[in-house]
N, C-alpha and C positions, 0 to 999 in steps of 0.2 A: 338491200339484197339481204336474207338470212343466210349465215353460213354457221356450219356446226363442223368441228375440226377437231379430229380424236390426236392421240399422242400415247406411246408407250407401246407396250405388246411386245411380242417375240416370243424366244424360246426359254422357257421355264422346266427345271426337272420337277417329277412329281413330288409334292410336299413342299415345295418351293412360294414363294410371294411374289406378286405382281402389283404394280401400279397402273393404272389407265387414268388418264385425263384428257378433258373437253374443255373447248373455248367455244363459246355459241355468240353471234351479234348480229345486228341487222333491225333489231326490234327492241325499241324500249316499253311497248304496252301491253298492259294486263299482267296479271298473274301466271306464272308458267311452271312445269313442271319440267323437271331435267333426268337423267337416266341412261341404262344401259340396257341393251339386249343384244343377244348372243344367237348366233344362226350356223348350223353344221350344214354341209351340202344336203339336199335332197330333203331336210327338214325344216318347219317352220320356225319363225322367225321367233325368239322366246324371252320374257319380260326377264331382267337378272335380278335390277333394283331401280327403284328410282328416289325422287325426294321432289317435293313440290316447294313453291314459294314460301311457305309458311314454315317449312321444314316437317310437315309428315315424310316418314320413310316408310317404304315397303323394300322386302326383300322376297325373290322366288324362295320354295322352300330347299331346292338344291344347291344354294349358297348358304344358306340362314346359318347362323354363328361363324363363318367363313368369310364373312365379306362387312366393310363398312364403307361407306359412301358419303361425300360430303360436299357442301355446294356454296358459292362464295356470289352474294347476291349483284353485288356491285359491276363486276366484270362476266358475270353468266359463265361462270367455270363450274365443273363438276368433277370429282375424281373418286374412282372405286380401287378399295384396296383389298384384294383377295388374296387369303393364305392357305395351307395348306391343301394346295392346286393339284388336281386329278387329271391323269390324260383324259376323262370326259369333258374336263372342261374345256377341254379343245374346238376353240370354234373362230369366227370371226365375230369381235366386239362393236358394237356400234352406239354411238352415243346419239342421243335425241333429243329435242327440246318441243315443248306442246307450249304451243298458244295459241288460243281461241281455238282450240280443240284440232288446230292444226299440227303434223309433225313434220319436223325438222329434222333428215337426217345426217350423219357424218359417213363418210364413204367406208369405215369401218377400219377393223385394225386386226389382223392376224395374233389370237393367240394361240401358242402350242406347246401343253406340256408333254413331254418325253423325256425320256434318259437315253 
């Protein structure tokens, strides 16, 4: 059974930084992409960053220059480090793992940027 589990999150002051981690397990087949989406209540879930099994990175425009993501293949972990956080970064952040075009999601972790 595939499992995706996030850790990190919480309250951060504007301008602060945050590290989110994700561990995925339950499948060893095929190449895969991992990364992060975020969602604000009432809005569509939006992609924040992704990284393929070959290391190709993609960042959303709204985090470009403020975000770094990396991945450890053997244990299927991915982390995202964000700096210069803004109140509009407040959202639930979801880790995802794509295997053969199927998305597997974590339960999400709340990030609140507020003074």
